C-alpha positions in Angstrom: -8.3 -11.4 16.4 -4.8 -11.2 15.1 -1.9 -9.2 17.1 -0.1 -8.9 13.8 0.3 -5.6 12.1 -2.3 -5.0 9.5 -1.3 -4.2 5.8 -3.6 -3.5 2.9 -2.0 -4.1 -0.5 -3.9 -2.8 -3.6 -2.9 -3.9 -7.1 -5.0 -4.7 -10.2 -2.7 -7.6 -11.2 -3.8 -10.8 -9.7 -0.2 -12.2 -9.7 1.3 -9.4 -7.6 -1.6 -9.8 -5.0 -0.7 -13.5 -4.8 3.1 -12.7 -4.7 2.5 -10.1 -1.9 0.2 -12.6 0.1 2.7 -15.3 -0.1 5.6 -13.3 0.9 4.2 -11.3 3.8 1.3 -13.3 5.2 3.2 -15.1 7.8 4.7 -11.9 9.3 1.7 -9.6 8.8 -2.1 -9.7 8.6 -2.2 -9.0 4.9 -5.6 -7.6 3.1 -5.8 -7.6 -0.5 -7.9 -5.2 -3.1 -8.0 -5.4 -6.7 -8.5 -1.5 -7.3 -8.7 1.7 -5.3 -12.4 1.5 -4.9 -12.0 -1.9 -3.1 -9.2 -0.6 -1.1 -11.4 2.3 0.2 -14.1 -0.4 1.2 -11.3 -2.5 2.7 -10.0 0.3 4.9 -13.6 1.1 6.1 -14.0 -2.6 7.1 -10.6 -2.6 8.8 -10.1 0.6 10.5 -7.1 -0.9 12.5 -5.1 -1.0 9.1 -1.5 0.1 9.9 -0.1 0.4 6.3 -1.3 0.7 2.8 0.7 -0.1 -0.2 -0.7 0.7 -3.5 0.2 0.0 -7.2 0.4 3.2 -9.1 -1.1 2.5 -12.3 -4.5 0.9 -12.1 -7.9 1.5 -13.9 -10.4 4.1 -12.7 -8.4 5.4 -9.7 -4.6 5.8 -9.8 -2.7 4.8 -6.5 -2.1 8.5 -5.9 -5.9 9.2 -6.1 -6.8 6.3 -4.0 -4.4 7.3 -1.2 -5.5 10.8 -1.3 -9.0 9.9 -0.7 -8.0 7.3 1.9 -5.8 9.5 3.8 -8.4 12.2 4.1 -10.4 9.8 6.1 -7.6 7.8 7.9 -4.5 10.1 8.2 -2.8 7.7 10.8 -2.2 4.8 8.3 1.3 4.9 6.7 1.1 5.0 2.8 3.4 3.7 0.2 3.3 3.6 -3.7 4.5 0.7 -6.0 5.4 1.6 -9.4 6.6 -0.5 -12.5 7.9 2.8 -13.9 10.5 5.6 -13.0 9.5 8.2 -10.4 6.9 10.4 -12.0 6.3 14.1 -11.2 3.0 12.9 -9.4 4.9 10.5 -7.3 7.5 13.1 -6.5 4.9 15.6 -5.5 3.1 13.0 -3.2 6.6 12.3 -1.6 7.1 16.1 -1.0 3.6 16.8 0.4 4.0 13.7 2.8 1.0 12.0 1.1 3.2 8.8 0.8 6.4 8.0 2.8 8.3 6.1 0.1 7.9 4.4 -3.2 8.8 1.1 -4.3 9.8 -0.1 -7.7 8.3 -3.3 -9.6 9.4 -6.0 -9.9 9.1 -6.4 -5.9 12.3 -6.1 -4.0 10.9 -8.1 -1.1 13.8 -7.5 1.1 13.3 -3.8 0.8 9.6 -3.7 1.3 10.1 -6.1 4.5 12.7 -3.8 6.0 10.5 -0.8 5.4 7.4 -2.5 6.8 9.5 -3.6 9.8 10.4 0.1 10.3 6.8 1.3 9.7 5.4 -1.1 12.1 7.5 -0.8 15.1 5.1 0.2 18.0 
C-alpha cells in the first residue's frame, strides 16, 4: 500500500497517458484509463483516489460527462479537465458549477499541473 496521493488520469491518446505516467509517477500513485468508462471502473477499484484529471475530447463519453458521473458517486475527489482547445462554454459552465476546479491546456504544462496537484493534495 502506497502512501502517495492517488491520481487518476483519463485520456484516449496513449502517448499522453505515457507522458503523464513518466512525469508524475515518482511523486504520485498514478492510475491510467483510456476512456471515461474505464475511468469510472478505475475509481470503483480505487476508492481512495484523491484527484482525477480527464481529457475533454474523448470518444463515447466527454471529459465533462465522465466527471459528472464520477462526481455523483465520489464527490470528495478533486476533478480537473485537460483540453487541447480554448475554453468552451461547457468547460466554463463546469467551472462555474464547481464540477471541476480548473482546466489545463494541451500540450501539457507539467510545471502548472504539478503545482496544482501539490496544492490539491495537501492533507
